[in-house]
N, C-alpha and C positions, 0 to 999 in steps of 0.2 A: 247281422247285416251281410249281404252277399257282396261279391266282387263288383257287380254292376252298380249297386247302390253306393258303394264307397267311391267308385270312380266318378259317379255323377255328383256326389256331394263335394268332391274336390274341385271339379271344373265349374260348378254353378256357384257364383258369388251371390250372397244375399242382397236383395234390393235395399234401397235406402230406408224404406218403411220397416222391413223386417229387422234390419240392423239396428234401427233406433228403438224398436219395440222389443228387441232381444228375443226374437222368436225364430223358429226354423223356417227358412225360405226354400220352397221347392220350385220345380219348373212350372207348376200350375198356379203359382201365386198370382192373385188378381192385381196386386199393386205393382209387381215387378216391371211390366211394360211401360208404366207411366212414371215411376220413380226409380230410375236406374241407380246403381250403387254409388256413383260419383255425384249424384244430385241430392245429397242429404238435406241441405238447407231448404230445398223445395218442399220436401215432406215435413220438415220441422214446422214451417209456417202453417201449412194446411192442417197438421195435427193440432197445433195450438188453437186454431180458430174453430175447426169443425170436430176434431176428435177422430181417431182412427176408425172406430166402428161406423161413424156417420159417413166417412169418406168411402168406406167399402160399400155401404148401403147405397150411396148415391151412384157409385160406379155400376153397381149391379142393376139398378132400375133403368139405366140409360142403354139404348141400343148399342150393340158392340161397335158399329161403324161411327158412332158419335161420342164414344167414351174419351177419346183423346182430347176432343174439344171441351168436354165437360171437365176433365182434369185441368186443362189450361185455364178454364174459367174459375175453378176452385183456387188454383194457385194465385191467379190475379186478385181475386177477392180477398184471399187470406193475406197477401202482401199489402194490399190497400188497407185492410182492416187493422193490421199491425202498425202501419204507418199513421193511420188516422182512425183511432178506435170509435169515434163518434159517427163520422160520415162514411168511412170506408171508401169503396169505389164510387159511391154517389158523389163524394166530394171531388174526386178526380174528374168525374164526368161533368159536374157543374163547372169546374174550372175550364175544361176543354170547350164546353158550350159557350162560355163567356168569351174565350179567345176567338171562337168562330164568329160570334156576333161582332166583336171588335174588328176582325179582319174583313168581314163583309162590309162594315161601314167604311173602312179604309178603301176597299175595292170600289165601292160606289162613288166615293169622293174622287178617286183617281180616274174612274171612267167618265165622270162629269167633266173633270179638267181636260181629259183627252178629247172629249166631244167638243168642248169649247175651243180647244186648240185647232181641231180639224175645221170647225166653222170659220175661224179666223184665217186659216190657211186658204180655204176655198174662196173667201172674200178677197183676200190679197191676190190670189191667182186670177180671179175674175177681173179685178181691176187691172192687173198686169196684162191679161189677154186682151182686154178692151183697148188698151193703149197700144199694144203690139200689133193689133189688126186694124189700126186706124179709126176706131170708133171713138172719136174725140168729142162727140156731141154731148157726152156726159160732163166733160170738162168745160167745153164752150158751147152751151146750148144756144140755138138760134131761135129767139122769140122776141116779143115786143118789150120785154123787160130790159132795162139797161144792164150791160155787162161790163165789169171792170176787170182789167188785167191784174196780175199779181202785184203791181206797183200802185194801185189806186187810180189808174187812168181809165177814163171811160173809153170803151172800145166802140167805135162808130162803124157799123157795117155799111152805112150809106156813103162813106167816103169814097172818092173816085178811085183810090188805089186798093180798095178793099177786095175787089174781084181779081186783081192781078196775082199771078202765081209768085210765090216768094222763092228766091234762090238764096241758098246759104252756102258759104264757102267751106263748110265743115260737114262731116258725115251726119247721117240721120240720127245716130244715137245721141248726139249732143242735143238735137232738137227735142227728141223724146224725153231726155232727162230734164231739160228745162221746162217742158210741158208738165212733167210730173211735179217739179218744184212749184210751178204756178198753181197746180191743183192742190198741193199741200198748203200753200199760202192762203188759198181761198177758204180752206176748211178752218184755219185758225182765226 
């Protein structure tokens, strides 16, 4: 062995795969980029599930640009398979899909409630705006049907004082709030 080879072997640490398999690891090791020396447990799981020779074969058949993703998939599958020997990653995927369905149902329920709340808000704003702009014909409709005030008294529009303007010694808000109370009483 020459000086160059000795210097290279001292600076190059074996990858996790070569360390576990007790073999010589050189700079051309196919597994070294994906299983660095400090990630031994990652290779241990993959080795248990797939075997070292199968891992090498799988890495070799994948395009070089996609090898890192392939190794990540193998590590994930091996971890899932060790946790759940029967279902492996399919069990985890099933649980995630179930959670997604439950969350979708919750979201639909919340969206329905939000929509109902918006409709109620718009109805209340519409009623408020009608009262605020003087459109009281919905509260006191003028037609041939008898109309009762909030106290059960018949309102007679043919009475001589019916056309006279009313004067109140208080601000208009008081009148509006009493009209709202009458409207609420009519509904009950």
